[in-house]
C-alpha positions as CSV (number, residue, x, y, z in Angstrom):
1,T,124.3,114.8,103.8
2,N,121.6,115.5,106.5
3,N,123.2,112.5,108.5
4,I,127.1,113.7,107.7
5,I,126.0,117.3,109.2
6,C,124.0,116.4,112.2
7,G,126.6,113.7,113.0
8,V,129.1,116.4,113.2
9,L,127.3,118.9,114.5
10,V,126.5,116.9,117.8
11,Y,129.8,115.3,117.9
12,L,131.1,119.1,118.3
13,F,128.5,120.6,120.3
14,H,126.7,117.7,122.3
15,K,126.8,120.1,125.2
16,N,123.7,122.2,123.7
17,K,121.1,120.2,124.4
18,L,118.6,122.4,122.0
19,L,121.0,121.7,118.7
20,V,120.9,118.1,119.8
21,L,117.3,117.9,119.7
22,S,116.9,119.6,116.7
23,C,119.7,117.8,114.9
24,R,118.2,114.4,116.1
25,T,114.9,115.3,114.9
26,L,115.9,116.5,111.4
27,R,117.6,113.5,110.8
28,M,114.3,111.3,111.7
29,V,112.3,114.0,109.3
30,L,114.7,113.8,106.6
31,T,115.9,110.2,107.4
32,T,112.2,109.4,106.8
33,F,111.4,111.3,103.7
34,S,114.3,109.9,101.8
35,S,113.4,106.6,102.9
36,T,109.7,107.0,101.3
37,V,109.6,109.3,98.9
38,M,113.1,109.5,97.3
39,V,113.3,105.7,97.2
40,H,110.2,105.3,95.5
41,A,111.0,107.4,92.8
42,S,115.0,106.3,92.3
43,L,113.1,103.0,91.7
44,A,110.3,103.7,89.6
45,D,113.5,105.3,87.5
46,V,115.7,102.2,86.8
47,C,113.1,99.2,87.5
48,T,110.2,98.0,85.3
49,P,106.8,98.3,86.9
50,Q,106.4,94.7,87.3
51,D,109.9,94.9,89.2
52,I,109.3,97.8,91.6
53,G,107.6,95.0,94.0
54,L,110.0,92.9,94.1
55,A,112.6,95.6,94.7
56,L,110.6,97.3,97.2
57,S,110.1,93.8,99.1
58,S,113.9,93.6,99.0
59,L,114.5,96.7,100.2
60,N,112.2,96.3,103.2
61,F,114.1,93.1,104.2
62,V,117.5,95.0,103.8
63,T,115.8,97.9,105.8
64,G,114.9,95.7,108.9
65,L,118.2,94.0,109.0
66,C,119.6,97.3,108.9
67,V,117.4,98.1,112.0
68,V,118.9,95.9,113.7
69,A,122.6,96.1,112.5
70,A,122.7,99.9,113.3
71,A,121.5,99.1,117.2
72,T,124.3,96.4,117.3
73,L,126.9,98.5,115.8
74,E,126.0,101.4,118.2
75,A,126.5,99.2,121.3
76,K,129.4,98.3,119.8
77,V,130.9,101.9,119.3
78,L,129.8,103.1,122.7
79,G,131.6,99.8,124.3
80,A,134.0,100.9,122.6
81,S,134.1,104.6,123.4
82,G,133.7,103.9,127.1
83,Q,129.8,104.9,126.8
84,N,130.8,108.3,125.3
85,P,127.5,109.0,122.5
86,K,129.6,111.5,120.7
87,S,131.1,109.0,119.4
88,A,127.9,107.2,118.2
89,Y,127.1,110.4,116.4
90,L,130.9,110.8,114.4
91,T,130.2,107.0,113.5
92,L,127.0,108.1,112.0
93,A,128.3,110.6,110.1
94,A,131.3,108.3,109.0
95,L,129.2,106.2,107.8
96,A,126.7,108.9,106.1
97,A,129.7,110.3,104.3
98,A,130.7,106.8,103.0
99,Q,127.0,106.4,101.4
100,L,127.2,109.5,99.9
101,V,130.5,108.6,98.1
102,F,129.4,105.1,96.9
103,I,125.8,106.5,95.5
104,S,127.5,109.4,94.4
105,T,130.1,107.2,92.3
106,Q,127.5,104.1,91.4
107,F,124.3,105.2,90.8
108,Q,123.8,106.2,86.9
109,E,121.7,109.4,86.3
110,T,118.8,108.1,83.9
111,L,117.5,111.8,82.8
112,A,118.3,112.4,79.3
113,V,121.2,114.6,78.8
114,S,118.7,116.7,76.5
115,K,116.2,117.2,79.4
116,R,118.7,118.6,82.1
117,A,118.2,122.1,83.3
118,A,121.0,124.2,82.0
119,C,121.7,126.2,85.4
120,F,119.5,125.6,88.7
121,R,118.0,128.2,90.6
122,L,115.9,128.5,93.6
123,S,113.2,130.4,91.7
124,D,112.7,127.5,89.4
125,I,111.3,125.6,92.8
126,N,109.4,128.5,94.2
127,P,105.8,126.9,94.0
128,F,104.5,130.7,94.3
C-alpha cells in the first residue's frame, strides 16, 4: 500500500520537492522492509524448513528479473508520456494496486482461526 499512496501523492503533488523526497525515501525503506522481514516470515508460514532455501533462491532470481524489467518498463512509460516522470509514479501506483488485489485474493491466511485476535488495538503492539 505504501507504493500506492506514495505513487499517487507524487503524481498529484510533483512540484513539492520535500514531499517527493519523503515519498521516495519512505518507499525505499518500506520496500526493503517488506522484501526482507515480511517475505521471510511469509515463507516460514508456507514452506517446510527444507524448502525455504529453494524458495529464497527462486525469489532472488525473480527479484533480479524484476529489477531489469522495472527499468525497461519505466523507460517505456517515460517514452510514451513524453518524458513526464509523473506517469512513472502513476504506473507504480497502478502496479502496486494490482499486486495488492492479487495477494489479497490468492494468498491464504495460515493462522488458525482459534489463534486470531478478536479485535486489533494499537495498544496490543505497544512495547512499553
